[in-house]
C-alpha positions as CSV (number, residue, x, y, z in Angstrom):
1,M,-20.5,34.6,-36.9
2,T,-18.7,33.5,-33.8
3,R,-16.5,30.5,-34.1
4,S,-14.4,28.8,-31.5
5,P,-12.3,25.7,-31.1
6,G,-13.6,22.3,-32.0
7,G,-10.7,21.1,-29.9
8,G,-7.3,22.6,-29.1
9,R,-8.2,25.6,-31.2
10,R,-7.5,28.4,-32.3
11,G,-4.5,30.0,-33.7
12,E,-4.9,32.9,-35.3
13,G,-2.2,31.7,-32.7
14,P,-2.8,28.9,-30.1
15,G,-0.9,28.8,-26.9
16,A,-0.6,27.0,-23.6
17,G,-3.7,25.9,-21.7
18,T,-7.3,26.5,-22.9
19,P,-8.0,30.2,-22.7
20,R,-11.7,30.9,-22.3
21,W,-13.7,32.3,-25.3
22,D,-15.7,35.5,-25.0
23,P,-18.6,35.3,-27.4
24,E,-19.3,39.0,-27.1
25,Q,-15.7,40.0,-27.9
26,Y,-15.5,37.6,-30.8
27,A,-18.8,38.9,-32.2
28,R,-17.7,42.5,-32.4
29,F,-16.5,41.9,-35.9
30,S,-19.2,39.3,-36.8
31,A,-19.7,40.4,-40.4
32,P,-16.1,40.1,-41.7
33,R,-15.5,37.0,-39.6
34,S,-18.7,35.4,-41.0
35,R,-17.9,36.0,-44.7
36,P,-15.4,33.2,-45.1
37,F,-18.0,30.7,-43.9
38,G,-20.3,31.7,-46.7
39,D,-17.5,31.6,-49.3
40,L,-16.6,28.1,-48.1
41,L,-20.1,26.7,-48.1
42,A,-20.8,28.3,-51.5
43,R,-18.7,25.5,-53.1
44,V,-20.3,22.6,-51.2
45,G,-22.6,20.9,-53.6
46,A,-24.5,18.6,-51.3
47,Q,-28.1,18.4,-52.3
48,A,-30.0,16.5,-49.5
49,P,-27.6,15.5,-46.8
50,R,-29.0,13.6,-43.8
51,L,-26.4,14.5,-41.3
52,V,-24.3,17.8,-41.2
53,L,-21.7,18.4,-38.6
54,D,-20.2,21.8,-37.8
55,V,-16.9,21.3,-35.9
56,G,-16.1,24.4,-33.9
57,C,-19.6,25.9,-34.1
58,G,-18.9,28.8,-31.8
59,S,-22.1,30.6,-30.7
60,G,-24.1,28.8,-33.4
61,E,-25.4,31.5,-35.7
62,L,-23.6,30.1,-38.7
63,T,-24.6,26.6,-37.8
64,R,-28.2,27.5,-37.9
65,S,-27.7,28.8,-41.4
66,L,-26.8,25.2,-42.4
67,A,-30.2,24.1,-41.1
68,L,-31.9,26.7,-43.3
69,R,-29.9,25.6,-46.3
70,W,-30.6,21.9,-45.7
71,P,-34.0,21.8,-43.8
72,G,-34.3,18.0,-44.2
73,A,-30.9,17.4,-42.5
74,R,-30.0,16.7,-38.9
75,V,-27.5,19.5,-38.1
76,R,-25.1,19.2,-35.2
77,G,-22.8,21.9,-33.9
78,L,-19.8,20.9,-31.8
79,D,-17.4,23.1,-29.8
80,A,-14.8,22.8,-27.1
81,S,-15.7,26.0,-25.4
82,P,-18.4,25.8,-22.7
83,E,-19.0,29.5,-23.1
84,M,-19.6,29.2,-26.8
85,V,-21.9,26.1,-26.5
86,A,-23.9,27.9,-23.8
87,A,-24.3,30.9,-26.1
88,A,-25.3,28.6,-29.0
89,T,-27.8,26.7,-26.9
90,A,-29.3,29.9,-25.5
91,G,-29.7,31.4,-28.9
92,A,-31.1,28.3,-30.6
93,D,-34.7,28.6,-31.9
94,A,-37.1,25.9,-30.9
95,G,-37.5,23.4,-33.8
96,A,-34.6,24.9,-35.7
97,G,-33.3,21.4,-36.5
98,V,-29.9,22.1,-34.8
99,E,-28.4,20.5,-31.7
100,F,-25.3,21.8,-30.0
101,S,-22.9,19.9,-27.8
102,L,-19.5,20.2,-26.1
103,G,-16.6,18.3,-27.6
104,R,-13.2,18.4,-29.2
105,A,-12.4,18.2,-32.9
106,E,-9.8,15.4,-32.1
107,D,-12.7,13.2,-30.9
108,V,-14.9,13.6,-33.9
109,D,-15.8,10.5,-36.0
110,A,-16.9,11.4,-39.5
111,S,-18.4,8.0,-40.2
112,G,-21.8,8.4,-41.7
113,V,-21.6,12.2,-41.8
114,D,-22.7,13.6,-45.2
115,V,-21.2,17.1,-44.7
116,V,-18.4,17.9,-42.3
117,V,-17.7,21.7,-42.0
118,S,-14.8,23.2,-40.0
119,N,-14.4,27.0,-40.2
120,A,-11.3,28.7,-38.7
121,V,-10.8,25.8,-36.2
122,L,-8.1,23.4,-37.3
123,Q,-5.3,25.9,-36.8
124,W,-5.9,25.4,-33.1
125,V,-5.5,21.6,-33.3
126,P,-1.8,20.5,-33.3
127,G,-1.4,17.6,-35.8
128,H,-4.6,18.4,-37.6
129,L,-3.3,16.9,-40.8
130,D,-3.6,13.5,-39.2
131,L,-7.1,14.4,-38.1
132,L,-8.0,15.4,-41.7
133,R,-6.7,12.1,-43.0
134,R,-8.9,10.3,-40.5
135,W,-12.0,12.3,-41.4
136,A,-11.3,11.8,-45.1
137,A,-11.0,8.0,-44.6
138,Q,-14.3,7.9,-42.6
139,L,-16.3,10.0,-45.1
140,P,-19.0,8.0,-46.8
141,P,-19.5,7.9,-50.6
142,G,-20.9,11.2,-51.7
143,G,-19.8,12.8,-48.4
144,W,-18.3,16.3,-48.2
145,L,-15.4,17.7,-46.1
146,A,-15.0,21.5,-46.2
147,F,-12.7,23.6,-44.0
148,Q,-11.1,27.0,-43.8
149,V,-8.0,28.1,-41.8
150,P,-6.4,31.6,-41.4
151,S,-3.0,31.8,-43.2
152,N,-1.9,35.1,-41.9
153,F,0.7,34.0,-39.3
154,E,3.4,36.1,-41.0
155,A,1.2,39.2,-41.1
156,P,2.3,42.1,-38.9
157,S,-0.6,41.4,-36.4
158,H,0.9,38.0,-35.6
159,R,4.6,38.6,-36.2
160,L,4.7,41.7,-33.9
161,M,2.9,39.8,-31.2
162,R,5.4,37.0,-31.3
163,E,8.3,39.4,-31.4
164,L,7.0,41.3,-28.4
165,A,6.3,38.1,-26.5
166,S,9.9,36.9,-27.1
167,S,11.5,40.2,-26.0
168,P,12.5,41.2,-22.4
169,P,10.6,41.4,-20.1
170,W,8.0,39.1,-21.7
171,R,10.0,36.1,-22.9
172,H,10.2,34.3,-19.5
173,R,6.4,34.7,-19.0
174,L,5.3,33.9,-22.5
175,A,7.7,31.2,-23.6
176,G,5.8,28.6,-25.6
177,V,2.5,30.4,-25.5
178,L,2.3,31.4,-29.2
179,R,2.7,29.3,-32.3
180,G,3.4,30.6,-35.8
181,A,3.0,29.5,-39.4
182,E,3.5,25.8,-38.4
183,S,-0.1,26.0,-37.2
184,V,-1.4,25.5,-40.8
185,A,-0.2,23.8,-43.9
186,A,0.4,25.2,-47.4
187,P,-2.5,24.9,-49.9
188,G,-0.6,22.3,-51.9
189,E,-0.2,20.1,-48.8
190,Y,-3.9,20.1,-48.1
191,L,-4.5,19.3,-51.8
192,D,-2.1,16.4,-51.7
193,L,-3.7,15.1,-48.5
194,L,-7.2,15.2,-49.8
195,R,-6.5,13.8,-53.2
196,G,-4.3,11.1,-51.7
197,A,-7.3,10.1,-49.6
198,G,-9.3,9.5,-52.8
199,L,-11.3,12.7,-52.6
200,E,-12.1,15.2,-55.3
201,A,-10.8,18.5,-53.9
202,D,-10.7,22.2,-54.6
203,V,-8.2,24.2,-52.6
204,W,-7.7,28.0,-52.8
205,Q,-6.6,31.1,-50.9
206,T,-8.4,34.5,-50.5
207,E,-6.9,37.6,-49.0
208,Y,-9.7,39.7,-47.6
209,Q,-9.3,43.5,-47.2
210,H,-11.3,44.1,-44.1
211,V,-12.1,47.7,-43.2
212,L,-12.3,48.0,-39.4
213,T,-13.6,51.0,-37.5
214,G,-13.4,52.4,-34.0
215,P,-10.3,53.0,-31.7
216,D,-7.5,50.5,-32.0
217,P,-9.7,48.2,-34.2
218,V,-6.9,45.7,-35.0
219,L,-6.2,45.3,-31.3
220,E,-9.9,44.7,-30.7
221,W,-9.9,42.1,-33.5
222,V,-7.1,40.1,-32.1
223,R,-8.4,40.3,-28.5
224,G,-11.1,37.9,-29.6
225,T,-8.7,35.4,-31.2
226,A,-4.9,35.5,-31.4
227,L,-4.3,37.6,-28.2
228,R,-6.3,35.3,-26.0
229,P,-3.4,32.9,-25.0
230,V,-1.2,35.9,-24.1
231,L,-3.9,37.5,-21.9
232,R,-4.6,34.2,-20.3
233,A,-0.9,33.7,-19.4
234,L,-0.5,37.1,-17.7
235,D,-2.0,38.7,-14.6
236,A,-4.2,41.8,-15.2
237,P,-1.5,44.5,-14.8
238,A,0.9,42.7,-17.0
239,A,-1.8,42.0,-19.6
240,A,-2.7,45.7,-19.7
241,E,1.0,46.6,-20.2
242,F,1.4,44.0,-23.0
243,E,-1.7,45.4,-24.7
244,R,-0.4,48.9,-24.4
245,E,2.9,48.0,-26.1
246,Y,1.4,45.8,-28.6
247,G,-1.4,48.3,-29.5
248,A,1.3,50.9,-30.3
249,L,3.0,48.5,-32.7
250,L,-0.3,47.7,-34.3
251,R,-1.2,51.4,-34.8
252,E,2.1,51.9,-36.7
253,A,1.7,48.7,-38.7
254,Y,-2.0,49.4,-39.6
255,P,-2.4,53.1,-39.9
256,A,-6.0,54.4,-39.8
257,R,-7.5,56.1,-42.8
258,P,-10.3,58.7,-42.7
259,W,-12.7,55.9,-43.6
260,G,-11.4,53.2,-41.4
261,T,-8.4,50.8,-40.8
262,P,-7.7,48.2,-43.5
263,L,-6.8,44.7,-42.2
264,P,-5.5,42.3,-44.9
265,F,-6.3,38.8,-43.9
266,L,-5.2,35.7,-45.9
267,R,-7.2,32.5,-45.6
268,T,-6.9,29.0,-47.1
269,F,-10.0,27.1,-48.1
270,A,-10.6,23.4,-49.1
271,V,-13.7,21.7,-50.3
272,S,-13.6,18.0,-51.0
273,R,-16.0,15.2,-51.8
274,R,-15.7,11.4,-51.8
275,P,-17.1,10.2,-55.2
């Protein structure tokens, strides 16, 4: 369900500073946001792991599903957002076998971890390829490393945001706030990295066709993720004006149908295992 950065995160477009995460805003589209997590974990074949680590656990709902899948495991959720960790801790059921803590993905040591999961997190971590190499090297025999990142940085939702941010009168206020496709690697690069580290690996892409409902649903979607750095960088009146201009562009790029507004969303998945 809700996910947030394990450190530096998250770029459906990262920016300067560390914008606060709003668990409620992010959870408005919990069903479509949660689906990739299930698709990722469906290809993880661990049978009886002792330690499972969810890097960028958000508000914890999906992390608790790991405890249900592997009831004999110690399941840990880690997130860099105090707001998300507070929500995860408040929602944790007693005896659920899950512990949550505050921390950055960059500081994670995968030594002795049987399953490392990172869902829609690494795009917020500059230099995450080096981080993946380190995790892969630390993974014990039989250990699993599974991650998923959005690969829609050239989609209208992101391209229009960057174009507007670089136009007058916004460019001087938003310079350096947004990143683009450099936030993630191509599928083949992830495959080369994982196989080069001695892991068995399966890498693929899926483009979801999400159907969103309500007024300005694409704007509401990105408010919980990609738009956060922009809103953090502007004062309230300027943020409202940026949203007004950006919302008009989104309505044109994503026209509503009688049954909802389709939002194509491309994601890259990787599941790997040390033999």
